[in-house]
C-alpha positions in Angstrom: 71.4 26.8 26.0 68.0 27.6 24.7 64.7 26.1 25.9 64.3 24.5 22.5 67.7 22.8 22.7 66.9 21.5 26.2 63.5 20.1 25.0 65.3 18.4 22.1 67.9 16.8 24.4 65.1 15.7 26.9 63.2 14.1 24.0 66.3 12.2 22.8 67.1 11.0 26.4 63.5 9.9 26.9 63.6 7.9 23.6 66.9 6.3 24.5 65.6 5.3 28.0 62.4 3.9 26.5 64.3 1.9 23.9 66.7 0.5 26.5 63.9 -0.6 28.8 61.0 -1.8 26.7 60.7 -5.5 26.0 59.1 -5.5 22.6 61.1 -3.7 19.9 60.3 -2.6 16.4 62.5 -3.7 13.5 64.4 -0.5 13.6 65.0 -0.7 17.4 65.9 -4.4 17.1 68.4 -3.7 14.4 70.0 -0.9 16.3 70.1 -3.0 19.5 71.8 -5.9 17.6 74.1 -3.5 15.6 72.9 -4.7 12.2 71.1 -3.1 9.3 67.4 -3.4 9.1 67.7 -5.2 5.7 69.8 -7.9 7.3 67.3 -8.3 10.1 64.5 -8.8 7.5 66.7 -11.4 5.8 66.9 -13.3 9.1 63.2 -13.1 9.6 62.4 -14.3 6.0 64.7 -17.3 6.5 63.0 -18.0 9.8 66.3 -17.8 11.6 65.3 -15.3 14.3 62.3 -15.2 16.5 59.8 -12.5 15.6 56.1 -11.6 15.7 53.8 -10.1 13.0 50.5 -9.2 14.5 48.1 -8.6 11.7 50.7 -9.9 9.2 52.3 -6.5 8.8 55.1 -5.0 10.9 57.7 -7.2 12.6 58.3 -7.0 16.3 61.0 -8.7 18.5 61.3 -9.5 22.2 64.5 -8.2 23.6 65.0 -11.3 25.7 64.7 -13.6 22.7 67.1 -11.5 20.7 69.6 -11.8 23.6 69.2 -15.6 23.6 69.6 -15.7 19.8 72.7 -13.5 19.8 74.4 -15.6 22.5 73.2 -19.1 21.3 76.3 -19.9 19.3 79.3 -19.1 21.6 82.8 -19.4 20.3 85.6 -21.2 22.1 87.7 -18.7 24.0 85.0 -16.1 24.0 
């Protein structure tokens, strides 16, 4: 394995660890975390169905803990 390959693997691992541990997520990170497309996530934000933040009125950000609560809010019988 070359040093370049090792550096690439290290960068990917560092990014994955950071995205698994950080509390505030970007739209892309939140969509990946939830297993949905970014377009669907934006649809939820436009409808006001999911908690999100828009500092400066531009990019959307999401708190991981609020996403977890939202995802588990409507449990199904037998689940």
